[in-house]
N, C-alpha and C positions, 0 to 999 in steps of 0.2 A: 333727022332720020328716024321713023317709027320703030319702037324696040320690038322686037319680036315676042309674040305672046307666050307665055311660060305656061304649059299644060300641068296642072297639079294632080298627082294620083286620086282616083277616085276610090274612097274607103268603102263603097258599096259594090265595087265591081266584082263581078262574079256570083252576085246574090240576086235572088229574084223576091222582091218586097211587093205586096199587093194586099188588097182587100178583097175577101171572097164573097159570095153571093148574099151572106148573112151580116156582111159588113165586117166581118172580124179580120184582123190582121194574120197574114200568112209570110213567113220568109223560110226560104231554103237556099242552099248552095246548089248553083246549077249543074256543076260538074259530079259532086259526091251525093246531092240530094240530102244533105245534113240539115236538120230543121233549127230553127231557134223559138223557144216558147214565149210568144208574143203576147201572151197573158202576163208573163213576169217580165219580160222587157218589151215594154211599146217600142215599136219602130220610131226612130230618128230621135228618140230621146237619148240623154247622156248615157244612162244604165245600158240601153240597146248597144250604143257605140262601142262601150267598154265590152261588152259579151262578144260582138262581131270581131273587135280587134283581137281579143283572146283566143278565139277560134282560128282567125286568120293566122296569128302568131303560131299556135301550135302546129299548123299545118305547114307553115313555111320555115319554121324556127330550124337551124342548124344546130348540130349538136356543140355546145359551148366547149371550150378548151378548159380543162381543169387548170386552176390555179390563175385565171384570167379575169378581167373585169367582167366580161360578157356570162361567165359562170357565176360570179356574185350576183350581178343583176337577175340571172335566170333563178337563182336559188331564193333570192329574196323576193321576186314576183309570185314564186309558189308558195309564199311561206303564209301562216295565219295572221301575221303582222300586217302583210300588204293586203290580203285577200278579204280578211275579215274586220279588222280594225282601223281601217281607213275608209272615210267617205268616198262614194265614187267619184265626187269632183276631185279629191286631192289624188285618187289613184290615177285618174286622167292627167291631171297637172305632172305627176311623177314620171307617166310614160312620155310624154313630151321631152323630159329630159333623158330619159332612155333612149329614145329615138335619136335625140342629138348626138348621144354618146356612142353610138352603134359602130361609127367608124373605127373606134378604138377598143371595140369588144377584145380582140386577141392581146391586149396588152397585159403582160404579167403583173400580178397583183404587187409584187416586190418592186416595180418600178415606179409605184405610186408613193411619191414624197411630196413634202409641201411646195418645193419649187415646181414640179410638175403640175401639181393641182392649180398652182397659181397659172401656170401657162394656160391650163384648160379653162381658167376663169377669164383671162385675159381675151383668148381667143373668143370666147362666147360674148364678150363684152363689145368686141369688135365687129363680131357678125349679128348678134341679137340685142345689144344694148344692156343696160345697167340691171334691170329687175330679172331677166332671165339668166344672165351671168351669175347672179347672187343665188338664184333658185338651183342651178346647176350645181354651186359648191354645196348649198344646204342639201340637196339630194344625195350628193357624193359622201357627205358626213352622216347621213342617216344610214346608207347601206354599209358604210365601213364600220359604224357602231354596231349595226346588227351582225355584220360578219364576226366581229370580236366575240360577241355574246354567244355565237354557234360555232366558233371555232375555225371559220374560213379567212380571218384576218387577224394580225398581231396588234395593230394600233390604228388610230383614225388621223391619218396625214391631212385630210380635209378641215380637222378641227383648229390647225395650227395656221390656217390662211384666212386672212382677213377678208370680208366683204369689199367688192367694188365700192369705189367712193360715189357716191350720189351726185350727178351732175347738179351744179349751182342752179342752173336755168330751168331745172326740171320742175314743174308745179306739184304740188302736194297731191298724193294720190289719195282718193276717196275723201275729200276735205268735206268738212262738216257744212250742212245745208244753212242757210239762213232764214230766219223767221219768214221773211217775205216769200223765199222760193220754196218753203214748204207749203204755204197757204196758196200760192199761184198752182203748183203742181196739184193739190188736192181738187182745186176748182176745176181743173182742165181734164182730170182723170175720167174716162168713161166708166160707167157702172162696174163692169166685169174686172177692172183693173184697180178700183178703188180699195177693196179689202186687202189683196196683197201688200200694196204699200202701205197702208194702214198698219198692218203687222210689222212690217219693217220699219216703218215711222216712228211708232209707240211703243212697241214691244222690242225694238232692235234686234229682230230676227234676221239671219242670213237670208238673201232672197231666195236660194234653194230650199232653205228650212219652212220658209213662209209658203212657198208653193205647194210643198208636200205635206204639210200640216194637215193631219186626219180631223174629221169632224169632231171626234171625241176627245181632241186635244183642249178644245174651248167649252166650257160650262158656265152656268152663271156665277160659279165661284170665280173664274178666271181661266188663264193657260196653265197646262200642266203637259211639259213636254220636255225633251232633251234636246241639246245642240248636237247636229250631226257631227260636225269637226272635232269636237272634245268630248262628247258624251255627256257634258255636265248637264244636271238637272236644272230646269227653269220653271219656277213657280211665281205667277205674277197675277195680281187680282184683274178682274174685269173693270175697266173703267170707262167712261163716257165715250171718247174717240174711237176707241175699237168696237164697242157695243153698237154705235151708231153705224159704223162700216159694215158691220155685221147684218144690221137690220136692212141696210140700203143694197146690199149684194143681191143680183139676181138668183132667183131659186133654180136648183139644179140638183141632181141625183148622183153627182159624183161621190166617191169616198173621201175625197179630199174637201177640206174647208173652202177652198178657192177654186173656182173654174173660169174655164175661158168663155168666149161668146156663143160657142156650141154647146155648153154645159160639161165639157170634158175637163180632165184634170189638165192645168197648165204643164208646158214643157219648160225647162228653163230657156232653151233658144228662141221658142215662141214667144215669153214674155219678153225676153230682152229685145227682140225684133221690135215688138208693139212700143216698148219704151223709149227704144231709141228714135223711133218715129215721132212720138210725141215730145221727146227732149229737143229733137233738132227744129222742131215747129216753135217751140216756146223760146228757144235761142234766136232764131231768126226774126223772131217777133220784138227782141230785146227783152222779154219778160223774165227771164233767167239769165245768169252767168254762165259761161263754159264751165265744164269740169264736174256738173253733177254726177254722182254714181249712185246706183242703188246701195252698194256697200258703205257710202258717205253716210246714209242714215244711221248706221251704228255708231260712227264716230259722233253723229250730231246728238244722239241720245247721251253717250258717254260726255260729251261736253258739256251739255244742260245740266246733267247730274253733277258734275264737278263744280260747274258755276253756282250751284245750289249749296255747295259745302259738303257733298256727300263724299265719304272717304273711299278709296279704291277697293276695299274689300266689298262694300256694298254694290259698287259699280260693276265688279267682276261678277256678282251673283246675278245681277240683272241681265249682263250681256252673256252670261254662260261661258266665262272664261275660266280656264283651268288655274290661272295664277294672276296674283294682283299685277304682276308686271305689265301684262297686256293691257290690263284696266288703266294702268297709268299712261301707258303709249298712247290709248285711245283718247285719252283726257287731257293730253299735254297742252293741248291748244288753251283750255280753259285756265289750266294752271298760270300759264304765262299771261293771259288776259287779266286774270285777278291779280297778279303781282304787280304787273305793268300800271294797271289802273290805279292800284293804291300808289305807286311811285310817283305817277304823274299828278295825282291829286296832291300829295305831299310838296312835288316840285312847285306847284301852283301856288299852295299856300305859303311857300318859303318867298317866292316871287313876289307876292302881296306884301310880305312882311317887310321886304327889302324897299318896295316901292313906298311904303309908310315911312320908314326912316328916312328916306331921300326927301320927302315932302317936308317933314317936321325939321329936319336941318338946314331945309331951306337951299339944298345945293342943286 
């Protein structure tokens, strides 16, 4: 029997979004006629969706009860920590957790003890699987920590709850690309996609950072920018693969270094759609293995640097990590490979010695 189709809420419902006769975007709320500044928030981008969500929330939001989770989330979302210190992508990810937790908004904060947090984690694991369950736990820990700092909470019960265990059958997320996969993808990319991927592949930029990179961030001297997620500065010299990609990129007038086939700045969703199509085609032809992600290119750079013997501090500088711990996490496969390669080489030498002894003894 065919399952009934589930209708998902339209996040643009109630809004009129169009281009005027000059080709400029216009957006206003049908009932209130409230406008959105489309020069600042280009329609259908992540920043636009976040602004639209913010306005919708202000319009529909009920007054949160004092001393409840809903109050804590509301105060946190109004804080400078959330509005100014987090990247748009991170705010969007946090909002998904807040939306999930909306059903328990009225729960008093004093009910939040480690066993209760563990039940929330387990419920999310059952409904939305491993990664989302752990993200909900992490976001709860963030807002309770913030609550301690500003006097809304007394402790952080989420910090005492372990993350859900990773399923053994789950493949590695954002695995490093092989050398063959990198060359195959580079050869298959259309001209307008080559430069963004080159910035991710050779400078280890986050996809969003690569797409939003302003022209002035790259000169003959190299790359001078900051990572959006951590705010860490990134200074890297210009070298041949990136310089070649810049030279081959189609000319355009966009303020960003990279532009789509229409000469406009890429949106994250637009680039992801084009990448998914190309990846699916290459997978179907057997030219690449499943599991390639754009985020995996950061792991690729870290792995290669680790295999070259670079220390974690240097890798953290290249990747724009705030701590060496993340650099160690990103390069863990290289560390394992180096150690196992050495161990197997020693094992082979030992087997050869034993074989020689057997031949000499005539046994």
